[in-house]
LUMFIBA-542930 format. One record per residue: residue in three letters; z, y, x of N, C-alpha, C in turn. Coordinates in pm, whole numbers, plus 50000, padded with zeros to 5 digits. Layout:
# residues N
+--------+-------+-------+-------+-------+-------+-------+-------+-------+-------+
| residu |    nw |    nv |    nu |   caw |   cav |   cau |    cw |    cv |    cu |
+--------+-------+-------+-------+-------+-------+-------+-------+-------+-------+
|    ala |     Z |     Y |     X |     Z |     Y |     X |     Z |     Y |     X |
...
+--------+-------+-------+-------+-------+-------+-------+-------+-------+-------+
//
This chain:
# residues 91
+--------+-------+-------+-------+-------+-------+-------+-------+-------+-------+
| residu |    nw |    nv |    nu |   caw |   cav |   cau |    cw |    cv |    cu |
+--------+-------+-------+-------+-------+-------+-------+-------+-------+-------+
|    met | 50000 | 49883 | 50085 | 50000 | 50000 | 50000 | 50000 | 50124 | 50089 |
|    thr | 49921 | 50220 | 50053 | 49913 | 50345 | 50127 | 49945 | 50460 | 50032 |
|    thr | 50017 | 50558 | 50084 | 50050 | 50675 | 50004 | 50056 | 50796 | 50096 |
|    thr | 50058 | 50914 | 50039 | 50070 | 51037 | 50116 | 50204 | 51100 | 50085 |
|    ile | 50276 | 51142 | 50189 | 50402 | 51213 | 50173 | 50391 | 51345 | 50247 |
|    thr | 50476 | 51440 | 50213 | 50470 | 51573 | 50272 | 50593 | 51596 | 50359 |
|    val | 50574 | 51663 | 50471 | 50683 | 51700 | 50561 | 50737 | 51835 | 50517 |
|    ser | 50871 | 51845 | 50501 | 50932 | 51971 | 50458 | 50939 | 52068 | 50576 |
|    thr | 50984 | 52190 | 50546 | 51000 | 52290 | 50653 | 51107 | 52248 | 50754 |
|    lys | 51193 | 52156 | 50714 | 51296 | 52103 | 50806 | 51247 | 51976 | 50876 |
|    arg | 51119 | 51946 | 50863 | 51056 | 51828 | 50922 | 51110 | 51698 | 50862 |
|    gln | 51150 | 51702 | 50738 | 51201 | 51585 | 50669 | 51094 | 51530 | 50576 |
|    val | 51102 | 51399 | 50552 | 51010 | 51335 | 50458 | 51093 | 51253 | 50359 |
|    val | 51037 | 51230 | 50243 | 51099 | 51145 | 50143 | 51013 | 51021 | 50128 |
|    leu | 51074 | 50906 | 50146 | 51001 | 50780 | 50132 | 50993 | 50742 | 49985 |
|    pro | 50880 | 50690 | 49941 | 50868 | 50648 | 49801 | 50970 | 50540 | 49766 |
|    lys | 51023 | 50547 | 49645 | 51127 | 50455 | 49599 | 51086 | 50309 | 49612 |
|    asp | 50962 | 50277 | 49573 | 50920 | 50136 | 49578 | 50917 | 50082 | 49721 |
|    tyr | 50882 | 50166 | 49819 | 50887 | 50124 | 49960 | 51031 | 50091 | 49997 |
|    cys | 51120 | 50181 | 49963 | 51261 | 50164 | 49999 | 51319 | 50039 | 49934 |
|    glu | 51286 | 50015 | 49810 | 51337 | 49896 | 49742 | 51284 | 49768 | 49807 |
|    arg | 51157 | 49766 | 49840 | 51099 | 49645 | 49902 | 51157 | 49618 | 50040 |
|    lys | 51186 | 49723 | 50115 | 51235 | 49707 | 50253 | 51387 | 49723 | 50263 |
|    asn | 51455 | 49733 | 50148 | 51601 | 49745 | 50142 | 51651 | 49863 | 50226 |
|    ile | 51584 | 49976 | 50211 | 51622 | 50099 | 50281 | 51709 | 50181 | 50186 |
|    lys | 51833 | 50206 | 50230 | 51929 | 50281 | 50149 | 51968 | 50407 | 50225 |
|    pro | 52035 | 50502 | 50159 | 52083 | 50619 | 50232 | 52169 | 50576 | 50350 |
|    gly | 52143 | 50633 | 50465 | 52216 | 50598 | 50587 | 52150 | 50489 | 50669 |
|    ser | 52046 | 50425 | 50616 | 51976 | 50322 | 50693 | 51909 | 50386 | 50814 |
|    ala | 51906 | 50312 | 50924 | 51838 | 50360 | 51045 | 51692 | 50315 | 51040 |
|    leu | 51603 | 50406 | 51077 | 51461 | 50375 | 51084 | 51412 | 50403 | 51225 |
|    arg | 51324 | 50318 | 51273 | 51264 | 50337 | 51406 | 51123 | 50391 | 51384 |
|    val | 51091 | 50500 | 51453 | 50958 | 50560 | 51445 | 50889 | 50539 | 51580 |
|    thr | 50773 | 50475 | 51577 | 50699 | 50446 | 51698 | 50562 | 50511 | 51690 |
|    glu | 50525 | 50583 | 51795 | 50393 | 50645 | 51800 | 50292 | 50538 | 51840 |
|    ile | 50190 | 50523 | 51756 | 50086 | 50423 | 51782 | 49951 | 50492 | 51765 |
|    ala | 49876 | 50496 | 51874 | 49745 | 50562 | 51874 | 49758 | 50700 | 51812 |
|    gly | 49689 | 50726 | 51702 | 49693 | 50857 | 51640 | 49791 | 50866 | 51525 |
|    gly | 49879 | 50767 | 51509 | 49969 | 50768 | 51395 | 50112 | 50732 | 51430 |
|    leu | 50190 | 50708 | 51327 | 50330 | 50671 | 51343 | 50356 | 50542 | 51266 |
|    tyr | 50438 | 50457 | 51325 | 50480 | 50333 | 51260 | 50629 | 50346 | 51233 |
|    val | 50671 | 50331 | 51107 | 50811 | 50346 | 51069 | 50861 | 50210 | 51021 |
|    ala | 50974 | 50165 | 51077 | 51030 | 50035 | 51039 | 51182 | 50043 | 51037 |
|    pro | 51245 | 49969 | 50945 | 51391 | 49965 | 50944 | 51443 | 49902 | 51073 |
|    val | 51557 | 49951 | 51121 | 51620 | 49894 | 51239 | 51715 | 49785 | 51191 |
|    pro | 51695 | 49661 | 51235 | 51784 | 49554 | 51191 | 51924 | 49571 | 51249 |
|    glu | 52024 | 49526 | 51173 | 52160 | 49532 | 51224 | 52175 | 49435 | 51340 |
|    pro | 52261 | 49468 | 51435 | 52279 | 49379 | 51549 | 52344 | 49248 | 51508 |
|    ser | 52305 | 49140 | 51575 | 52367 | 49010 | 51549 | 52501 | 49004 | 51621 |
|    glu | 52579 | 48903 | 51589 | 52708 | 48885 | 51656 | 52686 | 48869 | 51806 |
|    his | 52585 | 48794 | 51844 | 52556 | 48773 | 51986 | 52520 | 48905 | 52054 |
|    glu | 52439 | 48987 | 51989 | 52402 | 49117 | 52047 | 52524 | 49206 | 52065 |
|    leu | 52614 | 49208 | 51967 | 52735 | 49288 | 51980 | 52822 | 49239 | 52096 |
|    glu | 52832 | 49108 | 52112 | 52910 | 49053 | 52223 | 52849 | 49092 | 52357 |
|    glu | 52717 | 49089 | 52365 | 52650 | 49127 | 52490 | 52674 | 49274 | 52523 |
|    val | 52673 | 49359 | 52421 | 52699 | 49501 | 52444 | 52841 | 49519 | 52499 |
|    ile | 52935 | 49448 | 52441 | 53074 | 49456 | 52488 | 53082 | 49411 | 52634 |
|    lys | 53016 | 49302 | 52666 | 53019 | 49252 | 52804 | 52955 | 49351 | 52901 |
|    leu | 52840 | 49407 | 52863 | 52769 | 49500 | 52950 | 52844 | 49632 | 52968 |
|    ala | 52928 | 49664 | 52870 | 53006 | 49787 | 52880 | 53119 | 49774 | 52982 |
|    gly | 53140 | 49654 | 53032 | 53242 | 49634 | 53134 | 53381 | 49615 | 53079 |
|    ser | 53393 | 49596 | 52949 | 53527 | 49580 | 52893 | 53575 | 49436 | 52898 |
|    leu | 53494 | 49345 | 52949 | 53534 | 49205 | 52959 | 53522 | 49156 | 53103 |
|    pro | 53608 | 49207 | 53194 | 53599 | 49167 | 53334 | 53649 | 49025 | 53359 |
|    arg | 53707 | 48964 | 53258 | 53760 | 48828 | 53273 | 53730 | 48750 | 53145 |
|    gln | 53761 | 48623 | 53146 | 53741 | 48538 | 53028 | 53831 | 48587 | 52914 |
|    gln | 53778 | 48593 | 52794 | 53855 | 48638 | 52679 | 53962 | 48536 | 52642 |
|    thr | 54076 | 48587 | 52597 | 54177 | 48498 | 52541 | 54138 | 48468 | 52397 |
|    val | 54203 | 48368 | 52339 | 54176 | 48334 | 52199 | 54208 | 48454 | 52110 |
|    arg | 54315 | 48524 | 52139 | 54354 | 48641 | 52061 | 54247 | 48751 | 52069 |
|    glu | 54195 | 48776 | 52190 | 54090 | 48878 | 52207 | 53962 | 48837 | 52135 |
|    arg | 53929 | 48709 | 52144 | 53808 | 48658 | 52077 | 53819 | 48680 | 51926 |
|    arg | 53936 | 48650 | 51870 | 53958 | 48670 | 51726 | 53946 | 48818 | 51690 |
|    lys | 53996 | 48905 | 51777 | 53987 | 49049 | 51753 | 53841 | 49093 | 51749 |
|    val | 53760 | 49044 | 51842 | 53617 | 49077 | 51844 | 53552 | 49029 | 51715 |
|    glu | 53582 | 48908 | 51673 | 53526 | 48854 | 51548 | 53569 | 48939 | 51429 |
|    gln | 53695 | 48983 | 51428 | 53744 | 49068 | 51320 | 53670 | 49201 | 51315 |
|    val | 53649 | 49262 | 51432 | 53577 | 49390 | 51438 | 53434 | 49372 | 51388 |
|    ile | 53370 | 49263 | 51426 | 53233 | 49236 | 51381 | 53230 | 49221 | 51229 |
|    gln | 53325 | 49145 | 51173 | 53331 | 49127 | 51027 | 53354 | 49260 | 50956 |
|    glu | 53443 | 49343 | 51010 | 53470 | 49473 | 50949 | 53346 | 49563 | 50955 |
|    tyr | 53276 | 49558 | 51067 | 53153 | 49636 | 51083 | 53051 | 49595 | 50977 |
|    arg | 53031 | 49465 | 50962 | 52934 | 49415 | 50864 | 52975 | 49451 | 50722 |
|    ala | 53104 | 49439 | 50691 | 53152 | 49473 | 50557 | 53127 | 49621 | 50527 |
|    glu | 53154 | 49707 | 50625 | 53131 | 49850 | 50606 | 52982 | 49879 | 50583 |
|    lys | 52895 | 49813 | 50660 | 52751 | 49833 | 50641 | 52708 | 49787 | 50502 |
|    arg | 52764 | 49674 | 50454 | 52729 | 49627 | 50320 | 52776 | 49727 | 50214 |
|    arg | 52895 | 49786 | 50232 | 52945 | 49885 | 50137 | 52854 | 50008 | 50136 |
|    gln | 52806 | 50049 | 50254 | 52719 | 50166 | 50262 | 52585 | 50141 | 50195 |
|    lys | 52537 | 50017 | 50200 | 52408 | 49984 | 50140 | 52415 | 49972 | 49989 |
|    ala | 52534 | 49945 | 49938 | 52549 | 49924 | 49793 | 52539 | 50052 | 49715 |
+--------+-------+-------+-------+-------+-------+-------+-------+-------+-------+
//
């Protein structure tokens, strides 16, 4: 499907409702804009997986040693809370 949208004076655009519904784009959703040839490609940014979040934590240097069971549970709790908050924002 192709449509035309207008850029406001603040350089903002409004996405058509049917696009947003099909792609599950809600207020606050992150979108990635990629320049391709003479145009732009816009796509929703997927939420990070549990593995990706763990890798970010490791790369940040906050895990200089093996995690304890208690620390591991805390990481899992933070991930669950993050996902729950994102689900609330999408609703």
